C-alpha positions in Angstrom: -20.0 17.7 -48.1 -20.0 16.0 -51.5 -16.5 14.7 -50.9 -17.6 13.3 -47.5 -20.6 11.4 -49.2 -18.4 10.1 -52.0 -15.9 8.9 -49.3 -18.6 7.1 -47.4 -19.9 5.6 -50.6 -16.5 4.3 -51.5 -16.2 2.7 -48.1 -19.5 0.9 -48.6 -18.6 -0.3 -52.1 -15.3 -1.7 -50.7 -17.5 -3.6 -47.9 -19.7 -5.1 -50.6 -16.7 -6.3 -52.7 -15.2 -7.8 -49.6 -18.3 -9.7 -48.7 -18.5 -11.1 -52.2 -14.8 -12.4 -51.9 -15.6 -13.8 -48.5 -18.8 -15.6 -49.5 -17.1 -17.0 -52.6 -14.3 -18.5 -50.5 -16.7 -19.8 -47.9 -18.8 -21.6 -50.4 -15.9 -22.9 -52.4 -14.8 -24.6 -49.1 -18.1 -26.4 -48.7 -18.9 -29.8 -50.1 -21.5 -28.5 -52.5 -19.2 -26.0 -53.9 -20.8 -23.9 -56.9 -24.1 -25.8 -56.5 -24.8 -24.6 -53.0 -28.3 -23.4 -52.7 -27.2 -20.2 -50.7 -25.6 -18.8 -53.8 -28.9 -17.6 -55.3 -30.0 -15.9 -52.1 -26.6 -14.2 -51.8 -26.6 -12.9 -55.4 -30.1 -11.5 -54.8 -29.0 -9.7 -51.6 -25.8 -8.3 -53.1 -27.5 -7.3 -56.3 -30.1 -5.2 -54.2 -27.2 -3.5 -52.2 -25.4 -2.7 -55.4 -28.5 -1.1 -56.9 -28.9 1.0 -53.8 -25.2 2.1 -53.9 -25.6 3.1 -57.7 -28.6 5.2 -56.7 -26.6 6.9 -54.0 -23.6 7.5 -56.5 -26.1 9.0 -59.0 -27.4 11.3 -56.4 -23.8 12.5 -55.5 -23.1 13.0 -59.3 -26.4 15.2 -59.5 -25.4 17.1 -56.5 -22.0 18.0 -58.2 -23.7 19.1 -61.3 -26.2 21.1 -59.4 -23.3 23.1 -57.8 -21.4 23.4 -61.1 -18.5 21.3 -59.9 -16.4 19.9 -62.7 -14.0 16.9 -62.9 -10.3 17.5 -63.1 -7.6 14.9 -62.1 -4.5 16.7 -61.3 -1.5 16.4 -58.9 -2.1 19.1 -56.3 0.2 22.1 -57.4 2.2 24.3 -55.2 3.6 27.7 -56.0 7.3 27.5 -57.0 9.5 28.5 -54.0 12.0 31.3 -54.6 15.2 31.7 -52.7 18.3 34.0 -53.1 21.8 34.1 -51.9 21.3 37.1 -49.7 21.3 36.0 -46.0 18.1 37.6 -44.7 18.3 36.3 -41.1 19.3 39.1 -38.6 21.1 36.5 -36.5 21.8 32.8 -37.2 22.1 30.5 -34.2 23.9 27.3 -33.9 25.1 26.8 -37.4 28.7 28.2 -37.3 30.2 24.7 -36.8 28.4 23.3 -39.8 29.2 26.3 -41.9 33.0 25.9 -41.0 32.9 22.2 -41.7 31.3 22.6 -45.2 33.7 25.5 -46.1 36.7 23.3 -45.2 35.4 20.4 -47.3 34.9 22.7 -50.3 38.3 24.6 -50.0 40.6 22.1 -48.5 39.4 18.5 -49.1 38.4 18.8 -52.8 40.5 21.8 -54.0 42.6 19.5 -56.2 39.8 17.2 -57.4 39.9 16.6 -61.0 36.2 15.8 -61.3 33.3 18.1 -60.5 32.7 17.9 -56.7 29.0 17.9 -55.5 28.1 18.1 -51.8 24.5 17.7 -50.9 23.1 19.2 -47.8 20.4 16.9 -46.6 17.5 17.4 -44.1 13.9 17.7 -43.4 11.9 20.8 -44.2 12.3 23.8 -42.1 15.7 22.7 -40.7 17.7 25.6 -42.2 19.4 24.0 -45.3 18.9 27.2 -47.3 20.2 29.4 -44.6 23.4 27.2 -44.1 24.0 27.3 -47.9 23.7 31.1 -47.9 26.1 31.3 -44.9 28.5 29.2 -46.9 27.9 31.2 -50.1 28.7 34.5 -48.4 31.7 33.4 -46.3 34.8 35.4 -47.0 36.9 32.3 -47.6 34.6 31.0 -50.3 34.4 34.5 -51.8 38.2 34.5 -52.1 38.5 30.9 -53.3 35.9 30.6 -56.0 35.0 32.6 -59.1 32.4 32.9 -60.3 29.7 32.2 -57.6 26.3 31.3 -58.8 23.1 30.7 -56.8 20.1 29.0 -58.5 16.9 28.1 -56.8 15.8 24.9 -58.5 12.5 24.1 -56.7 10.2 21.5 -58.3 11.1 21.8 -62.0 14.4 20.5 -62.8 14.6 21.6 -66.5 18.1 21.6 -68.1 17.4 24.5 -70.5 15.9 26.7 -67.6 18.7 26.0 -65.3 21.5 26.7 -67.9 19.9 29.9 -68.9 19.6 31.0 -65.3 23.2 30.2 -64.6 24.4 32.1 -67.7 22.1 35.1 -66.7 23.6 35.0 -63.2 27.2 35.1 -64.5 26.6 37.8 -67.1 24.3 39.8 -64.8 21.7 40.4 -67.6 18.6 38.7 -69.0 18.6 36.5 -72.0 15.8 36.3 -74.5 14.4 33.0 -75.8 17.5 31.0 -76.7 17.8 27.4 -78.1 19.4 24.8 -75.8 22.5 24.1 -77.8 23.8 27.6 -77.9 22.9 28.0 -74.2 25.0 25.0 -73.5 28.1 26.3 -75.5 27.8 29.7 -73.9 27.8 28.3 -70.4 30.8 26.1 -71.2 32.7 29.1 -72.5 31.9 31.0 -69.2 32.9 28.2 -67.0 35.8 26.7 -69.0 38.9 26.5 -66.7 37.2 28.4 -64.0 37.1 27.4 -60.3 33.5 28.1 -59.9 31.1 27.6 -57.1 27.4 26.7 -58.0 24.6 26.4 -55.4 21.6 24.5 -56.5 19.0 25.2 -53.8 15.9 23.1 -53.0 16.3 20.3 -55.4 13.5 17.5 -55.9 14.6 15.9 -59.0 14.8 12.2 -58.8 15.6 11.5 -62.5 19.2 10.6 -62.9 19.3 11.3 -66.6 18.3 14.9 -66.1 21.1 15.5 -63.7 23.6 13.6 -65.9 22.8 16.0 -68.8 23.3 19.1 -66.8 26.5 17.6 -65.1 28.0 17.1 -68.6 27.7 20.8 -69.3 29.1 21.8 -66.0 32.2 19.6 -65.9 34.3 22.0 -67.9 35.6 23.8 -64.9 39.0 23.9 -63.3 39.9 21.3 -60.6 38.3 22.2 -57.3 35.1 23.6 -59.0 32.2 22.6 -56.8 28.5 22.3 -56.6 26.6 22.7 -53.3 23.0 21.3 -53.4 20.2 21.4 -50.7 17.6 18.8 -50.7 15.1 16.9 -48.4 15.5 13.6 -50.4 18.2 11.2 -49.6 17.7 9.8 -53.1 18.6 13.1 -54.7 21.7 13.3 -52.6 22.7 9.9 -53.9 22.0 10.7 -57.5 23.8 14.1 -57.5 26.6 13.8 -54.8 30.1 12.8 -55.4 30.8 13.4 -51.6 29.1 12.0 -48.6 25.8 14.0 -48.1 26.0 16.5 -45.2 23.2 15.6 -42.9 22.0 18.6 -41.1 21.1 18.0 -37.4 18.4 19.6 -35.3 19.3 22.8 -33.5 20.1 22.4 -29.8 17.4 23.6 -27.3 19.6 26.5 -26.3 19.9 27.8 -29.9 16.1 27.2 -30.5 15.5 29.3 -27.5 17.7 32.3 -28.6 16.0 32.1 -32.1 12.5 32.1 -30.5 13.1 35.0 -28.2 14.7 37.0 -31.0 11.4 36.7 -32.9 9.0 36.9 -29.9 10.8 39.9 -28.1 13.1 41.5 -30.6 15.4 43.9 -28.8 13.1 44.3 -25.8 15.3 44.3 -22.7 12.8 43.5 -20.0 11.0 40.2 -20.5 8.2 38.9 -18.4 9.5 36.0 -16.3 6.1 34.1 -16.6 6.3 34.4 -20.4 9.8 33.0 -20.3 8.7 29.9 -18.5 5.8 29.4 -20.9 8.0 30.2 -23.9 10.6 27.5 -23.0 7.8 25.0 -22.9 6.7 26.3 -26.4 10.3 25.8 -27.8 10.2 22.1 -26.7 7.4 21.8 -29.3 9.9 22.9 -32.0 11.9 19.8 -31.8 15.1 21.6 -32.9 13.6 22.8 -36.1 14.5 26.6 -36.6 11.6 27.3 -38.8 9.3 26.3 -36.1 11.0 28.4 -33.4 10.9 31.5 -35.8 7.3 31.0 -36.6 6.0 30.5 -33.0 8.1 33.4 -31.9 6.6 35.4 -34.7 3.0 34.4 -33.8 3.7 35.8 -30.3 5.6 38.8 -31.3 2.9 41.3 -30.4 1.0 39.2 -27.8 2.0 39.8 -24.2 -0.9 38.1 -22.2 -0.1 34.9 -20.5 -3.2 33.2 -21.8 -2.3 33.9 -25.4 1.1 32.2 -24.8 -0.5 29.3 -23.1 -2.8 28.9 -26.0 0.1 28.4 -28.3 1.8 26.1 -25.8 -1.2 23.9 -25.3 -2.2 23.7 -29.1 -0.9 21.3 -31.6 0.9 23.3 -34.4 -1.5 22.1 -37.0 -4.5 23.7 -35.0 -2.7 27.2 -34.9 -4.0 29.8 -37.5 -2.3 28.9 -40.8 -2.3 32.3 -42.1 0.1 33.1 -39.2 2.2 29.9 -39.4 4.5 29.0 -42.2 5.5 25.6 -40.7 2.9 23.4 -42.2 3.0 24.9 -45.5 6.7 24.4 -45.6 6.4 20.7 -44.5 3.4 20.1 -46.9 5.8 20.6 -49.8 7.3 17.2 -48.9 3.8 15.8 -48.8 2.7 17.3 -52.1 5.8 15.8 -53.7 4.9 12.3 -52.6 3.6 9.9 -55.2 -0.3 9.5 -54.7 0.0 5.9 -53.5 2.5 6.9 -50.7 0.3 9.6 -49.2 -2.1 7.4 -47.2 0.8 5.4 -46.0 2.4 8.6 -44.6 -0.8 10.1 -43.2 -1.8 6.9 -41.4 1.3 7.3 -39.2 -0.6 9.8 -37.3 -2.4 6.9 -35.5 0.7 6.4 -33.4 1.2 9.1 -30.6 4.2 11.6 -30.9 7.5 10.1 -30.1 6.3 6.5 -30.4 8.9 4.0 -31.5 7.2 2.3 -34.4 8.1 -1.1 -35.8 8.6 -1.3 -39.5 7.1 -4.8 -40.2 4.1 -4.1 -38.1 3.5 -0.8 -39.8 3.7 -2.4 -43.2 1.0 -5.1 -42.0 -1.3 -2.2 -41.1 -0.9 -0.5 -44.4 -1.7 -3.7 -46.0 -4.8 -4.4 -43.8 -6.2 -0.9 -44.9 -5.5 -1.5 -48.5 -2.9 1.2 -49.0 -0.5 -1.1 -50.8 -1.2 -1.8 -54.4 0.1 -4.9 -56.2 3.1 -4.3 -58.5 3.9 -7.0 -60.9 5.2 -10.1 -59.2 6.3 -8.3 -56.0 4.8 -9.6 -52.8 2.7 -7.0 -50.8 5.5 -7.1 -48.1 8.0 -6.1 -50.6 5.7 -3.3 -52.0 5.3 -2.2 -48.5 9.1 -2.3 -47.8 9.5 0.0 -50.9 7.0 2.3 -49.6 8.7 2.6 -46.2 12.1 3.1 -47.8 10.7 5.9 -50.0 9.2 7.8 -46.9 12.5 7.2 -45.0 14.5 8.6 -48.0 12.3 11.7 -48.0 13.1 12.5 -44.4 9.6 11.6 -43.1 11.2 8.9 -40.7 14.2 9.2 -38.3 16.0 7.6 -35.5 16.3 4.3 -37.2 17.4 1.4 -35.0 17.6 -2.3 -35.4 16.8 -4.3 -32.4 16.3 -8.1 -32.1 16.3 -8.2 -35.8 13.4 -5.7 -36.2 13.6 -2.2 -37.5 12.3 0.6 -35.3 11.9 4.3 -36.0 10.2 7.6 -35.1 8.7 10.6 -36.7 9.6 14.2 -35.9 6.9 15.9 -33.8 6.4 18.4 -36.7 6.1 15.6 -39.2 3.5 14.0 -36.9 1.6 17.3 -36.8 1.6 17.4 -40.6 0.2 13.7 -40.8 -2.5 14.6 -38.2 -3.5 17.7 -40.0 -4.4 15.7 -43.1 -7.3 14.1 -41.3 -8.8 17.2 -39.8 -11.2 18.1 -42.7 -12.2 14.9 -44.3 -13.1 12.3 -41.7 -16.4 10.6 -40.7 -17.3 8.6 -37.6 -19.5 6.4 -39.7 -16.4 4.8 -41.5 -14.6 3.3 -38.6 -12.1 0.7 -40.0 -9.8 0.4 -37.0 -10.4 -0.2 -33.2 -7.6 0.2 -30.7 -8.4 -0.7 -27.1 -6.3 1.3 -24.7 -3.6 -0.9 -23.7 0.1 -0.4 -24.1 1.2 1.7 -26.0 -1.9 4.0 -26.6 -3.0 4.7 -30.2 -4.5 8.0 -31.4 -8.1 8.3 -32.8 -7.8 9.7 -36.4 -10.2 9.6 -39.2 -11.2 6.0 -39.7 -9.6 4.8 -36.5 -11.2 4.7 -33.0 -9.7 4.4 -29.6 -11.9 2.8 -26.9 -11.1 2.8 -23.2 -11.9 -0.9 -22.6 -13.0 -3.9 -24.5 -16.6 -4.9 -25.0 -18.3 -7.5 -27.1 -20.6 -4.8 -28.3 -17.7 -3.4 -30.3 -17.8 -6.5 -32.5 -21.5 -5.8 -33.2 -21.2 -2.1 -33.7 -18.2 -1.9 -35.9 -18.8 -4.6 -38.4 -16.6 -3.2 -41.2 -13.3 -3.4 -39.2 -10.1 -4.0 -41.0 -8.0 -3.7 -37.9 -8.7 -4.8 -34.4 -6.1 -4.3 -31.8 -6.7 -6.1 -28.3 -3.2 -6.3 -27.1 -2.2 -5.8 -23.4 -5.7 -5.8 -22.1 -5.6 -9.1 -20.0 -8.2 -10.7 -22.2 -9.3 -14.1 -20.8 -11.8 -15.0 -23.5 -12.3 -14.2 -27.2 -16.0 -14.5 -28.1 -17.2 -16.7 -31.0 -18.6 -13.5 -32.6 -15.2 -12.6 -33.8 -16.0 -14.8 -36.8 -18.6 -12.2 -37.7 -16.0 -9.5 -38.7 -15.6 -10.8 -42.3 -13.6 -7.6 -43.4 -11.0 -8.1 -40.7 -7.4 -8.2 -42.0 -5.4 -7.5 -38.8 -6.0 -9.0 -35.4 -3.6 -8.3 -32.5 -4.3 -10.5 -29.4 -0.7 -10.4 -28.1 0.1 -10.3 -24.3 -3.4 -11.7 -23.2 -4.5 -14.5 -20.9 -6.7 -16.6 -23.2 -6.5 -20.3 -22.7 -8.1 -21.2 -26.0 -9.2 -19.5 -29.2 -12.8 -20.0 -30.7 -13.1 -22.1 -33.9 -15.1 -19.3 -35.3 -11.8 -17.4 -35.6 -11.1 -19.6 -38.7 -14.0 -18.0 -40.5 -12.0 -14.8 -41.2 -11.2 -15.5 -44.9 -9.7 -11.9 -45.3 -7.4 -12.1 -42.2 -3.8 -11.3 -43.1 -2.1 -10.8 -39.8 -2.8 -12.8 -36.7 -0.6 -11.7 -33.7 -0.5 -14.1 -30.8 2.9 -13.2 -29.3 3.4 -13.7 -25.5 0.1 -15.4 -25.1 1.6 -17.6 -22.4 -1.6 -19.4 -21.4 -2.3 -20.7 -25.0 -1.0 -24.1 -25.9 -2.6 -24.6 -29.3 -4.2 -23.1 -32.3 -7.7 -24.0 -33.6 -7.6 -27.2 -35.7 -9.1 -25.4 -38.7 -6.4 -22.7 -38.9 -5.5 -24.0 -42.3 -8.8 -22.4 -43.5 -7.5 -18.9 -42.9 -6.6 -18.7 -46.7 -5.5 -15.0 -46.8 -3.2 -15.3 -43.7 0.3 -13.8 -44.5 1.7 -13.3 -41.0 1.2 -15.7 -38.0 3.2 -14.5 -35.0 3.6 -17.0 -32.1 6.8 -15.8 -30.4 7.1 -16.5 -26.7 4.7 -19.5 -26.8 6.5 -21.8 -24.3 3.6 -24.3 -24.2 3.2 -24.6 -28.0 3.4 -28.4 -28.5 2.3 -28.8 -32.1 1.1 -26.9 -35.2 -2.5 -27.4 -36.4 -2.9 -29.8 -39.2 -2.1 -28.8 -42.8 -0.5 -25.5 -42.0 1.3 -25.8 -45.3 -2.0 -25.2 -47.2 -1.7 -21.5 -46.1 0.3 -20.6 -49.3 0.0 -16.9 -48.7 1.9 -17.2 -45.5 5.1 -15.2 -45.4 5.9 -14.8 -41.6 5.8 -17.8 -39.3 8.1 -17.1 -36.5 7.5 -20.3 -34.7 6.9 -23.9 -35.9 6.3 -26.7 -33.3 7.0 -30.1 -34.9 4.2 -32.4 -34.3 4.0 -36.2 -34.0 1.3 -36.7 -36.8 2.2 -36.7 -40.5 0.1 -33.5 -41.0 2.0 -31.6 -38.3 5.5 -32.6 -39.4 8.3 -30.2 -40.5 7.5 -31.0 -44.1 4.4 -28.8 -43.9 6.5 -25.7 -44.6 8.1 -27.0 -47.8 5.9 -24.9 -50.1 5.8 -21.7 -47.9 7.9 -18.7 -49.1 8.8 -17.6 -45.6 10.4 -14.2 -44.8 12.6 -13.2 -41.8 13.1 -15.6 -39.0 11.6 -18.9 -37.7 12.0 -20.9 -34.6 11.5 -24.6 -35.0 10.8 -26.4 -31.7 10.5 -30.2 -30.9 13.2 -31.1 -33.4 13.7 -34.4 -31.6 10.5 -35.4 -33.4 12.4 -35.1 -36.7 13.3 -38.8 -37.2 15.5 -38.8 -40.3 17.2 -36.8 -43.0 14.2 -37.1 -45.4 11.8 -35.5 -43.0 14.1 -32.6 -42.5 14.8 -32.1 -46.3 11.1 -32.1 -47.0 11.0 -28.7 -45.1 13.0 -27.4 -48.3 14.8 -24.7 -46.1 17.6 -24.3 -48.8 15.0 -22.8 -51.2 13.7 -20.2 -48.8 15.9 -17.3 -49.8 14.1 -14.7 -47.7 14.5 -16.7 -44.5 17.5 -15.2 -42.8 17.3 -16.4 -39.2 16.8 -19.9 -37.8 16.3 -21.0 -34.2 16.4 -24.7 -33.5 15.2 -26.1 -30.2 15.2 -29.8 -28.9 13.1 -30.8 -26.0 15.3 -30.7 -22.8 14.3 -34.2 -21.8 15.7 -35.7 -25.0 19.4 -36.9 -25.4 20.4 -36.6 -29.0 23.2 -35.3 -31.1 22.9 -32.7 -33.7 21.6 -34.3 -37.1 23.6 -34.7 -40.3 20.9 -32.7 -42.3 22.2 -29.4 -40.7 24.6 -28.8 -43.6 25.4 -26.3 -46.4 22.8 -27.6 -48.8 19.9 -27.1 -46.3 21.1 -23.9 -44.6 23.0 -22.1 -47.3 21.0 -18.8 -47.0 20.7 -18.5 -43.2 22.4 -15.5 -41.6 21.6 -16.3 -38.0 21.4 -19.7 -36.2 20.5 -20.3 -32.6 20.6 -23.7 -31.1 19.1 -24.7 -27.7 18.1 -27.6 -25.5 20.6 -30.2 -27.3 22.0 -31.7 -24.2 24.4 -34.3 -25.8 26.1 -31.9 -28.2 29.8 -32.9 -28.3 30.4 -31.5 -31.8 28.8 -29.0 -34.0 27.9 -29.4 -37.8 30.2 -27.6 -40.3 28.7 -24.1 -39.7 31.9 -22.7 -41.1 30.8 -23.8 -44.5 27.7 -21.7 -44.4 28.4 -18.8 -46.8 25.9 -16.2 -45.2 26.2 -17.1 -41.6 27.0 -14.1 -39.4 25.6 -14.9 -36.0 25.7 -18.2 -34.1 24.0 -18.6 -30.7 24.4 -21.6 -28.4 22.1 -21.5 -25.3 20.2 -23.5 -22.7 22.6 -26.3 -22.1 23.8 -27.0 -25.6 26.5 -29.4 -24.1 26.9 -32.0 -21.4 28.1 -30.6 -18.1 31.8 -30.9 -18.0 32.2 -31.3 -21.7 34.2 -29.0 -24.0 32.4 -27.6 -27.0 34.5 -27.9 -30.2 33.7 -26.5 -33.6 34.6 -28.6 -36.6 37.6 -27.8 -38.9 35.2 -26.6 -41.4 34.8 -23.3 -39.5 38.1 -22.1 -41.0 36.5 -22.2 -44.5 34.6 -18.8 -44.1 35.6 -15.5 -42.5 31.9 -14.3 -42.5 31.0 -14.9 -38.8 30.3 -11.6 -37.0 28.7 -12.5 -33.7 28.7 -15.6 -31.5 26.6 -15.9 -28.4 27.1 -18.7 -25.7 24.5 -19.4 -23.1 24.5 -22.3 -20.7 21.6 -23.7 -18.8 21.5 -22.6 -15.2 21.9 -26.1 -13.9 25.2 -26.6 -15.8 27.3 -25.6 -12.7 30.4 -27.6 -13.9 30.1 -26.4 -17.5 33.6 -25.7 -18.9 33.9 -23.7 -22.1 37.2 -23.0 -23.6 36.8 -20.2 -26.2 39.5 -20.0 -28.8 37.3 -18.4 -31.6 34.1 -17.6 -29.8 32.8 -21.1 -29.3 35.0 -23.7 -27.8 38.2 -25.6 -28.3 38.8 -25.5 -32.1 40.8 -28.1 -34.2 43.4 -25.8 -35.6 47.1 -25.0 -35.7 48.2 -22.5 -33.1 49.3 -19.9 -35.7 46.0 -19.9 -37.5 43.0 -17.8 -36.7 39.8 -19.3 -38.1 37.4 -16.3 -37.5 39.5 -13.4 -38.6 36.4 -11.0 -38.6 34.6 -12.1 -35.6 33.4 -8.8 -34.1 31.0 -9.5 -31.4 30.8 -12.1 -28.5 28.3 -12.6 -25.7 28.8 -15.1 -22.9 25.9 -15.9 -20.5 25.9 -18.4 -17.5 29.2 -20.0 -18.5 30.7 -20.6 -15.0 34.1 -21.5 -16.4 35.5 -20.0 -19.5 38.8 -19.0 -21.1 39.2 -16.6 -23.9 42.4 -17.0 -26.0 43.8 -14.3 -28.3 41.5 -13.0 -30.9 42.6 -10.1 -33.1 39.2 -8.9 -34.5 36.7 -9.0 -31.5 35.5 -5.5 -30.8 32.5 -6.0 -28.6 32.1 -8.4 -25.6 29.1 -8.8 -23.3 30.0 -11.2 -20.4 27.7 -12.2 -17.6 29.8 -12.8 -14.5 27.4 -15.0 -12.5 29.4 -17.9 -11.0 32.2 -17.0 -13.4 35.8 -17.8 -12.3 38.6 -15.3 -12.0 40.6 -17.1 -14.7 38.0 -16.7 -17.3 37.5 -13.0 -16.5 41.2 -12.4 -16.6 41.4 -13.9 -19.9 39.4 -11.0 -21.4 42.7 -9.1 -21.6 43.5 -11.3 -24.6 40.9 -9.4 -26.7 43.3 -6.6 -27.5 41.2 -5.1 -30.3 38.1 -4.7 -27.9 36.5 -1.3 -28.0 33.3 -2.1 -26.1 33.0 -4.3 -23.0 30.0 -4.8 -20.7 30.4 -7.1 -17.7 27.1 -7.7 -15.7 25.2 -9.5 -13.2 27.2 -11.0 -10.3 25.9 -11.2 -6.8 28.7 -12.8 -4.9 32.2 -11.4 -5.9 33.5 -8.4 -4.0 36.3 -7.6 -6.6 37.2 -8.0 -10.3 40.6 -9.6 -11.4 43.4 -7.1 -11.5 44.6 -8.5 -14.9 41.3 -8.2 -16.9 41.8 -4.6 -18.1 45.5 -5.0 -19.0 46.4 -4.8 -22.7 42.9 -3.3 -23.6 44.5 -0.3 -25.2 41.7 0.3 -27.7 38.8 0.0 -25.1 36.5 3.1 -25.6 33.3 2.0 -23.8 33.2 0.2 -20.4 30.0 -0.8 -18.6 30.0 -2.6 -15.2 26.4 -3.3 -14.0 24.8 -5.5 -11.4 28.0 -6.3 -9.4 26.1 -5.8 -6.2 29.0 -6.6 -3.7 32.0 -5.2 -5.6 33.7 -2.8 -3.3 36.6 -1.7 -5.4 37.6 -1.8 -9.1 41.1 -3.0 -10.4 43.8 -0.4 -10.4 44.4 -1.5 -14.1 41.4 0.6 -15.0 43.8 3.5 -15.0 45.6 2.0 -17.9 42.7 2.3 -20.4 43.9 5.4 -22.1 41.4 5.3 -24.9 38.5 5.1 -22.6 35.8 7.7 -23.5 32.6 6.4 -21.6 32.5 4.7 -18.2 29.1 3.5 -16.9 28.8 2.0 -13.4 25.3 0.8 -12.7 23.8 -1.0 -9.8 27.1 -1.6 -8.0 25.8 -0.5 -4.6 28.7 -1.7 -2.5 31.4 0.2 -4.5 33.2 2.5 -2.2 35.7 4.3 -4.5 37.4 4.5 -7.8 41.1 3.8 -8.4 43.1 6.9 -7.3 45.3 6.7 -10.5 44.0 7.5 -14.0 
């Protein structure tokens, strides 16, 4: 109870400090400044509230003393885990393949290694790393190959003296008294000198490189082939200790999990109730391939034979099951208790996302920032602090299934890790301290602790929850945002994406603490409030998919905290020109539209793009009605740090700038009619200056029916000698809406996506010139009834082929049979297809 009261008091103090900051900023922006008469009134009001809070805090302190509580600031300690080399599992399922692979690495791959080989086994808690290490340790091949064999459980305390002492005691099979470090080091080296020993260091958490270096110096006296096997949950530990690539342990298959579960639930019982089997298979799905979960849940049900008892386990979250019977969460909590204190709220907050949600990294960091979980560190920006926090959690196996899509990083949490995060809120939450509201849109969010999920939006929410830090109104078809939004003075994060508002109230600009404003896919909006420049704390302004955005509000450059601005529409007025972004330290990507309004080189250079080292992706768009050529300012000095460039809407483009001179460029995209109909699209000779281009996308406007694109090196007819190849490491190409194209020989392209709409047979036949191709996706053609016979010839390395959306194709080329390396064939939405080639 005292903890709850203290928690509530802390929230209120935070609110008071926030209001002070807000009022100070508001009065600073007024004409009267410090002389404003409201200052005295505000100070009196805040003073009174602070006095009330001090009285409440004094009462909490008195309550603590009355109950004889005492202060003690410690890291929460956990009992040291103990493991041994004896395999205690009656039967291990699904790990024979992994065991054989590790044994072969130790005996065959590193048997002649002159330096000490260290192989880390890496994986989340409960995955069976120790069990696998025990299997390896007791394998007959290992027993015959190594001598001596030593098993040490390291657990939390990586102490050189303790570990050396335990290794010596293991080899000599007797206890030692209290011995100094130096004689221990000598004794161990005498015992290991010239020996092909095998040492298992189980359950390692040490992240101090120096500690491992000191122990390694003692251990390196063994014979060639001497090896260390270590198990850890932390990728950082694997990188510190490992000399070999860490062996990442995968989840068990559903079948192996089921066998493990029934072993624990039924033992050797021959007759099994079929109804329990059906329920049990649903329970196994909750285990997510984690053997510890399968064992534990099976153990809970070992002596329970009533269906309702099994249904209770099936329908309960794991963290709600009796913990005295479950060893799952205690095992997972070890990872949580090893987290630095500042990372714990970052991890537990992830419970707000439903299980199996694909989370977006940058958005999560913005939410951490909004809730105050990220603390300033020296000169680091908060975004960089958040990135470090995310990386730490990833390296500690809290996040998985990492995927980069459209330039953004997406990831998931294992269901059991999600249960752990959710369990941390079960005992210490209060409905009076709501800091986040999510209106049920898509995807849904979870109500945990200080967050609330409401079924529909109501203006009353803005009056009821006045202390909000996060307000998520996306996907709710909102047509009007009330002016009372300006009363949420504590708000840091406002998501209005995918709504139908035609305008935003000017009161929105009163939100002095707002850090993130998400207005993506608000197709009905055409402008931002004129006073947007008053949002002094704004760090992230998302305007993606704003087709109607005609100009930025005046003086957007005064938002010096702004780090993410994904769209900038050049205006006609001086205060809305491209030069407004010159002092902004922008991150990630930016799309600059209406570039036809940039009249000269000086206007462009005022944007200071070359100094924006954190800006990696640049999209440049001209109004389709304008007829211009690409300007001279698009050169190395302006774009030297850019990794990705997209150009669209430049109708009269007959020659590209010297993009080949850009040292960091890896992706070039030309789209929406970036050339006159009928014109060829050459690159300059400068393109041969760099081999860094990885991906080129070509996209023609739908109206360019006579568009001809001759592709030598991804983009058009290049000025080069025939024997040269200017893009020797170009790996990916994508061609869209280019009715006529020809691909000439390219030795490095491995991936091609080609849209076949209105494409001619000559172009598709030329695909066979990409002889290094390993992945080909041809898609979207409503007219052709066949594909060119020649297109699959010479594609000896093709492994993945997908044909989709060829609605009228009746047969495939017989050359399909020549694809000897093919591993995966995907035919999708080819409704008229009657048969596959008989050969092959």
